[in-house]
C-alpha positions in Angstrom: 131.9 119.2 67.1 131.0 121.8 64.4 134.1 123.9 65.1 136.5 120.6 65.3 134.8 119.7 61.9 135.6 122.4 60.7 138.9 123.1 62.4 140.2 119.5 60.5 139.1 120.6 57.0 140.8 123.5 57.6 144.0 121.5 58.6 143.6 119.5 55.9 143.2 122.1 53.4 146.3 124.2 54.6 148.5 120.6 54.2 147.0 120.7 50.2 148.2 123.8 49.3 151.5 123.2 51.2 151.9 120.2 48.9 151.1 121.8 45.8 153.1 125.3 46.6 156.1 122.5 47.1 155.4 121.1 43.8 155.2 124.3 42.1 158.6 125.3 42.9 159.9 126.7 40.0 163.9 127.5 39.3 165.6 129.0 35.7 167.2 127.0 34.5 167.8 128.8 31.3 166.1 132.0 29.5 167.3 132.3 26.1 165.8 133.6 22.5 162.8 134.6 24.6 162.0 131.2 25.9 162.3 130.7 29.9 162.8 126.9 30.8 161.8 125.8 34.8 162.8 123.1 36.2 161.2 121.7 39.6 161.5 118.7 41.7 158.7 116.3 42.3 158.2 114.1 45.0 159.6 110.6 44.9 160.9 110.9 41.8 165.0 111.1 40.7 163.3 112.9 37.8 162.8 116.7 37.5 159.7 118.1 35.7 160.3 120.9 33.2 158.5 123.9 32.5 159.2 125.9 29.0 157.3 129.4 28.4 157.6 131.7 25.6 155.0 134.2 23.3 155.1 133.3 19.8 153.6 135.9 16.6 151.3 134.3 15.3 147.4 132.9 15.4 145.8 130.3 17.2 144.8 128.5 14.5 148.4 127.8 12.9 149.4 126.6 16.3 146.7 124.0 16.2 147.2 123.2 12.7 151.2 122.6 13.9 150.3 120.1 16.8 147.2 118.6 15.0 149.5 117.4 12.1 150.8 114.3 14.3 153.4 113.1 11.5 154.5 116.6 10.9 155.3 117.6 14.4 157.6 115.2 15.0 159.8 117.5 13.2 159.8 120.2 15.8 159.3 117.8 19.1 162.8 117.1 20.6 165.0 114.1 19.6 161.7 112.7 17.7 162.2 110.0 15.4 158.8 108.9 14.1 155.6 110.2 15.8 151.8 108.4 14.5 148.0 108.9 15.5 146.4 105.9 17.0 143.5 107.3 17.6 140.9 110.2 17.5 137.7 110.5 19.7 135.9 113.9 19.9 138.5 115.6 21.8 140.7 113.0 23.0 143.8 111.5 20.9 145.9 108.7 21.4 149.8 109.3 19.9 152.4 106.9 19.5 155.9 108.7 19.4 159.8 106.8 19.5 162.6 109.0 20.5 166.4 109.2 19.5 168.5 108.5 22.5 172.6 109.1 22.2 174.5 105.6 22.4 174.6 103.7 24.7 171.1 104.6 26.1 168.6 102.5 24.0 165.7 104.5 22.5 162.6 105.1 24.1 159.3 105.1 23.1 155.9 106.6 24.4 152.1 106.5 24.3 149.8 109.6 24.7 146.7 109.9 25.9 146.0 113.3 24.9 142.6 115.6 26.5 141.9 119.5 24.3 140.0 121.4 26.8 139.2 124.7 25.2 138.3 128.0 27.3 136.2 130.6 27.4 139.0 132.9 27.0 139.8 131.5 23.5 142.7 129.4 25.5 143.8 125.5 24.7 145.1 123.3 26.9 146.1 119.9 25.6 146.9 117.5 29.2 149.1 114.8 28.1 149.5 111.5 29.9 151.5 108.5 29.3 149.8 105.2 28.7 152.4 102.4 28.8 150.3 99.9 28.4 148.3 100.9 25.7 149.9 98.3 23.4 152.8 95.9 23.5 156.6 97.2 23.7 157.7 97.1 20.4 161.5 95.3 20.0 164.2 97.9 20.3 162.8 100.2 22.4 161.9 101.2 25.9 158.6 102.5 26.8 158.2 105.2 28.8 157.0 104.2 32.4 155.3 107.8 33.1 154.1 111.0 31.3 152.2 113.7 33.4 152.2 117.1 31.4 150.1 120.0 29.5 150.3 122.0 26.3 148.7 125.7 27.5 148.2 128.5 24.2 146.7 131.7 25.2 146.1 134.1 22.9 147.5 137.8 23.4 146.5 140.4 20.8 148.1 139.1 17.6 150.6 136.8 19.7 150.3 133.5 22.0 151.7 132.6 24.6 152.7 129.1 24.7 153.6 126.7 28.0 155.1 123.4 27.3 155.5 121.8 30.6 156.0 118.0 31.5 157.0 115.5 33.7 158.9 111.9 32.0 159.9 108.5 34.5 161.6 107.4 31.3 161.9 103.8 32.3 164.5 101.4 32.4 168.2 103.5 33.2 169.3 106.5 32.4 172.6 108.3 33.2 172.0 111.2 34.9 173.7 113.5 32.9 171.4 112.8 30.1 168.2 113.1 32.2 169.4 116.5 33.4 170.3 117.8 30.0 167.0 116.4 28.3 164.7 118.1 31.3 166.5 121.6 29.6 166.9 120.5 25.9 163.4 119.0 25.4 161.5 122.5 26.3 163.8 124.7 25.0 164.5 122.9 21.6 160.5 121.6 21.0 159.6 125.4 22.1 162.3 127.1 19.4 161.6 124.8 16.4 157.7 125.3 17.1 158.4 128.7 17.1 160.5 129.0 13.5 157.2 127.6 12.7 154.7 129.2 13.9 156.0 132.6 13.0 156.7 131.9 9.4 
């Protein structure tokens, strides 16, 4: 019975590892100006997950300050119209963002729950999770139905490796051409604009 149990656990673990590997099949979509954008299929979703990675010649302190200035961060987040901090408690915060979208797509808004975790190596991870029910929908906007992602900042000498990764269900109907453009433009343009400010 013991060996059967061990075999069942081993099989379960193999399945778990296989499904994780499946979700982590990233394919490079764009690599320019030191920024690499990769995409991955997400089971059960018609929208791809995106991951942007770059190295910035800056300090952790400067990057933290840029990210923690919630209204100011709208200047470098792709298609951000306005952004505000709703609540802050310890290592957790809640933000509200309104996004621009091209006509005829209805503008989107989102509520994010952000959890900041500091690593022993000096790294910083901000876990992003959409909370669409946090408050009632704003008139003239479609609430983003789901967001799951992260920011990861890892110090590398006098530089910082920055990773921005997310999967979004935008809610409502979004043309495939726009969805496919967004998953490349969002990480690339966001990281490019953040890099310009961080390296000043």
